[in-house]
C-alpha positions, 0 to 999 in steps of 0.5 A: 148717771149723768150723760157724761162720766169720767172714764179710768182704765188701769191695767197692773203688770210685773215690771215692763220693758223700761226702753218700751214703757213710753212708745206702749203708753202712747200707743193704748192712749192712741187706739183707746181714744180711736176705739171711742171715736169709732164708737162715737163716744164724745170725750174731753181731755185725755190723760196718760199715766205709766209707771214700771208697773202699769199702764193707764189713762183718764177720760175726762167727761165721757159719754156714757151711751152712744146717741141714738141714730138713723140711717136710711139704706137704699134698696133696689130701683123702683123699676126693678123692684116691681113686675107690670102687674105692679107686684114686689119682685124678688129683689124688693122682698129680698131687700125688705127681708134684710131690713127686717121688714115687709116691702109695704113698709118701704119708702121710696126715695127720689134722686136724679138718676131714678127712685129707688126702695129705701128703708129708714133704721133707727138704731138706739144708742148703746150703754159706755159700759157695754162697748167698753171692754172691746174697746179696750181689748182691741187697744191691747191687742195693737200694742207695739209687742214683738213677742207676748208671753204667758205666765201660770196656766193661764192663756192671757198673752201679753209683755208682762204677766198681768196682776190687776185691772182697774176700770171705772166708768164714774164711780160704777166699776166697768164689768169685764175680764181682760188678759184673765184679770177681772175688773174692779176698782183696786189699784196698787202702790209701789212694790215697798212702800206700799204694796197693799191694795188701794180702792179708787173711788172717783177717776178724777182721784187716781193720780192723786191718791196713788201719789199720797197715799201709794208712793207712786207718781203715776204721770211719766212726764210729770216723773221725768220732770221731777227726776230732771230737776232733782238730778240737777239740782243735786249737780249744782250742789257739786258745782257740776252739770249733768248729762241729762241725756233724752233718751236715759231720762226716758228709760230712767223715768220708766224704771221708777215710781218714786223717784230719789236722786242719789249722788255718788262718786269713784276715784280721781285714778280713772278719770285717766281713761277717756272720759268717753268710755266712762260715760258709756258704762255709767249710762249704758249699764248702770243708768247714771247720770255722769257729771261735768264741769263747766268746761266740759271735763268729766267729774268724779261723781254721778247720780242715780236714782232710787226708787225707793225714799230709804232711811239709810241713803248712804248704803245705796250710795255706797253700793253703787259705788261698789257696782261701779268700781269693776266696771271702770277698772275693766276700762282702764284695764283695756286703755292701758292694755291699748297703750301698749301698741300704736294704731299703725301696729294694728293694721296688719290684723285689718287681713283677718277682718272681712269687709265683705266677702266679695269686697275683701278685708278691712285692710283692703278697704282701708287701703282703698279709701286712704287712696281715695282720701289723698285725691279728695285732700288734693282737689278740695285744699287739704293735706293729701299726705296727711288724709293718705295717712288718716285713711290707713289708720281709720280702721285700726282702732276696731281692733284695739280692746277699748272698742271691743268692749265699747263698740260705741267708741270706734273713731273716739278710741282712734282719736285718743290713741292717735293722740297718744301715739304722737300723731298731728292733732288733725290727723287725731282729730279726723279719725274720730271724724271718720264716722260723721255724720253718724245719724241724722242731723248729726255734726259733719267733720270739720278739718280738712282731713276728717272731710276727705276719709269720711266722704271716701269712705262713703263713696268706696261703701256705696260704689262696692256694695252696688257694684257686687248687686246689694243695693238697698231695695224697698225699706231693706238697706242692711249696709245703710247705704242711704244713710251713707248716701246722705252723709256724703252729700251733706259733707260736700253740699255743706262744704261747699266743695268742688269736687267732680262726684262722677269722676270720683265715682269712676275713681272708686269703680276702677280701684274696686276693679274685678271685684265688681259685677254690676255694669254702668255702676258709677252713673247708677250710684251717681243717680241713686245719690241724686234721689237722695239729694232731691229729698234734702232740697225738699226739706229747703222747699225746693219742688221736685220739678226745679230740682230736676231742671238743674239735674237735667244739665248734670252740673259737675260739682254739688256746689255749681248744683246748689248755686243753679238751684237757688238761682233758679229758685230765684228766676221762678218768682220772677214776672218774666219766669211763666213766659219765658218758661213756656216759650222754651217748652214751645221751642223744645217742642219745635225743635223735636218735629225738625230734622233740618241740620241746624248752625250754632248761629243764625244767618241775619241776611235770612231774617224776614221779619222785624220780630226775628231781628229785635230777638237777634239782636237783644240775645246779642246785647244779653248774652255777653253780659250773662255768659261771664256771670255764668261761668263765674257761677253767678247764675242768679245775676245771669238769670235776672239779665235774661228775663230781659228776653221776655218781651222779644221772645213774646213777640217772635211767637206772636208774629213769626211762622217757624215751620215756614215752606221755605227750607232755609228761613225755616232752618234759620229760625230754628237756629235762632231758637236752638242758640235761645235754648242752648242760652238757657241751658247753660244753667238749667232746663227751665222748660220743668218749671212750674211757673205760678200763673198769677205772676206778673 
């Protein structure tokens, strides 16, 4: 055999869980390759394969044998290895025995720390066929399978029963038995089109033989591409656009080995039902691809993928149309029944639904959210009465038949029902936006009312759950408080809302009253949110020390916080930043050591050094220019002006002894430095900055 050969591994099973197939394939490939690397078996390109009935991979140009290796083992120090008479000690003899040799065969190794006994061990590389079974076993054992099963009278355990094992190195079978399957060169084609065994003679022929003879497209990504293209082609023939949801496309790919599109339809009368419900049942229950018009309206057509090349595709179409009809009829029934009540009619029912035992019912929570949303709307320029009513109605759709049957319709159903009830358009839209953002990166609420109720909901949940001592610990977060905090922060920050967040949190604490058991609650929740905010800025390239420099001065609003962060980020890049940051650190340390009572302003009559006059004069010149900018939130411009203090500050510390023995002079100088520190603290604590030394 040559030095390298193609390696093919395939495990044939009963149908694998479709939602897990891609993850199982990735894990098998990664673990198998890690095993080859650990065994020092070099290789070329790796091609993974995954279908409903197989997990496989092809490794190009894999070493057929490990390379030989030499390893030098170091033993005891020579001084400890021999006694005064030159005879070997027990330490030397024990080391020689461990090397399966005698003391006289050991070498000596000189280092900076002394001389040691050593032994060079030559290891001959093992054939790959001896190593591969264990590599495959370990890779299979590491697969992310929550619960393994047994089958028949076998003791083997896997996610599904195993039927065959194909294991080739070049044109030779790798002899082994894994999961009670004996290795061979046989694979099997499509369950219906080619259920018989197919012999693979060369690993590189695997995919083409399966496709040409076995009616199986083994490559997951290739099969996925074929499905995507065929669905798009079928949709275009109906002047429609297919919903190629990524997760659905992966799942359908994992369900089929020989995919063929079938276009089907349903009665137009069902389009009267909210399209999200119809889409949910088509995608979630039936794994169909819904079709839409160019302007986003659902069509009464869908595309299903058949795992068989049928001579009578119309029978498959009719069968799928027959299956979907009762599900759509159910959705229409729920929609019609829900129309007999308004959202407001469901408010009383919320009293019987517990949000959390200590925090009360969904009705109680809706009342709190409504009050908080009203305040948020007032402070952010929205319609406070509209926000209040939206808060009251925000959870009413949970009591509808539609949401009971399709939980993913919560919020969406609220929007449709509010429209049907004749509520204002903004209120209806807000009921959908109430749950936004639903996940990381999701869109934010856009209407003023939606912003108010979504933010109110998240703040009420954060304070309430924190307040009963159930804040997140480790990776446990049953109430999704981290997501709620991130969502609230995104809403406030990205909409530039000038809201006093600590004050809002305090108002939530008051609304919950005696339901809470924790102390200093608003501060605790605010700190939790700041930690999440730190992560948001980190993703934007803002360092932790820069973030903390702003957090230390406790801006009242996140909009103000944001302006300060970017101003400090710009300031940190100025040539003067390093010197001024260092000077402020020095000022901070000096002031900490002093107990002298300080004046708000230094007394010019007590200046003794020209550098004192220059610094005070420059501060008097620049502060009136910078402070009005700070008050308007134009921090970057203000800091640019204060950068002009670098030279007089440097001169002051070069020429002036601050801690002089004369108390009046010392106190006056400390007052001048305190005045300088307060000037910069108008924006941030720049002592936190880690400014690059290469700035000039």
